[in-house]
C-alpha positions in Angstrom: 0.0 0.0 0.0 1.1 3.5 -0.7 -0.6 5.5 2.0 1.1 8.7 1.1 0.2 8.6 -2.7 -3.1 10.1 -3.8 -4.0 11.3 -7.2 -6.1 14.3 -6.5 -7.5 14.3 -10.1 -8.7 10.6 -10.0 -12.3 9.7 -9.7 -13.7 6.5 -8.2 -17.4 6.6 -9.0 -17.7 3.0 -10.3 -15.8 1.8 -7.3 -18.1 3.5 -4.8 -21.2 2.4 -6.8 -20.1 -1.3 -6.6 -18.9 -1.7 -3.0 -20.3 -5.2 -2.8 -17.9 -6.2 -5.6 -14.9 -4.8 -3.8 -12.8 -7.0 -1.5 -11.4 -4.0 0.4 -13.0 -0.6 0.9 -9.6 1.2 1.1 -8.1 -0.2 -2.2 -9.7 1.9 -4.8 -10.3 1.3 -8.5 -9.7 4.4 -10.7 -12.4 5.3 -13.2 -10.0 6.4 -15.9 -8.1 3.2 -16.2 -10.6 0.6 -15.0 -11.4 -2.5 -17.0 -15.0 -2.3 -18.4 -16.6 -5.6 -18.9 -18.4 -6.0 -22.3 -18.7 -9.8 -22.7 -21.5 -11.7 -21.0 -24.9 -10.9 -19.5 -25.8 -7.2 -19.0 -27.4 -7.9 -15.6 -24.0 -8.5 -14.1 -22.9 -4.9 -15.2 -19.6 -3.7 -16.5 -17.7 -3.3 -13.2 -14.8 -5.4 -12.0 -12.2 -4.2 -9.5 -9.4 -4.1 -12.1 -7.2 -1.5 -13.7 -5.0 -1.4 -16.8 -1.4 -0.5 -15.9 0.5 1.3 -18.6 3.9 3.0 -18.6 6.4 4.1 -21.2 8.9 2.0 -19.2 6.9 -1.2 -19.8 7.0 -3.3 -22.9 3.7 -5.0 -22.2 0.6 -3.7 -20.5 -1.0 -5.6 -17.7 -4.0 -5.6 -15.4 -4.0 -5.4 -11.6 -7.1 -6.8 -10.0 -8.2 -8.1 -6.7 -8.6 -11.8 -6.1 -12.2 -12.6 -7.0 -14.8 -12.9 -4.3 -17.3 -15.8 -4.4 -19.8 -13.4 -5.9 -17.4 -12.0 -8.5 -15.8 -15.2 -10.0 -18.1 -14.9 -13.0 -16.9 -11.3 -13.6 -13.3 -12.4 -13.2 -13.6 -15.0 -16.0 -15.5 -12.6 -18.2 -12.5 -10.3 -17.9 -10.0 -13.1 -18.6 -11.8 -14.0 -21.8 -12.6 -10.5 -22.9 -9.0 -9.2 -22.6 -7.5 -12.5 -23.9 -5.4 -12.8 -20.8 -2.7 -15.5 -21.2 -1.1 -15.5 -17.8 -2.5 -14.9 -14.3 -0.1 -14.2 -11.4 -1.7 -14.4 -7.9 0.0 -12.7 -5.0 -1.1 -13.7 -1.6 
């Protein structure tokens, strides 16, 4: 955690509107870089606690996401298929 880093221009509206899908209330998901789900059923919505990470220093882009909750496993797999993710690295 980076307690001293806050982007004062960032917004977190989707994060706040989907608190039941967030594992932690203090680990925010930024609106401008969040993954928006497009595949699958509309009733599940487009929200997943996941952000694209891009940097000029990186040769590949990646996604940071929370470990899925029991209620968000479906959303997690929607993201995997939608973004054609080839590798998943789980940090515990």
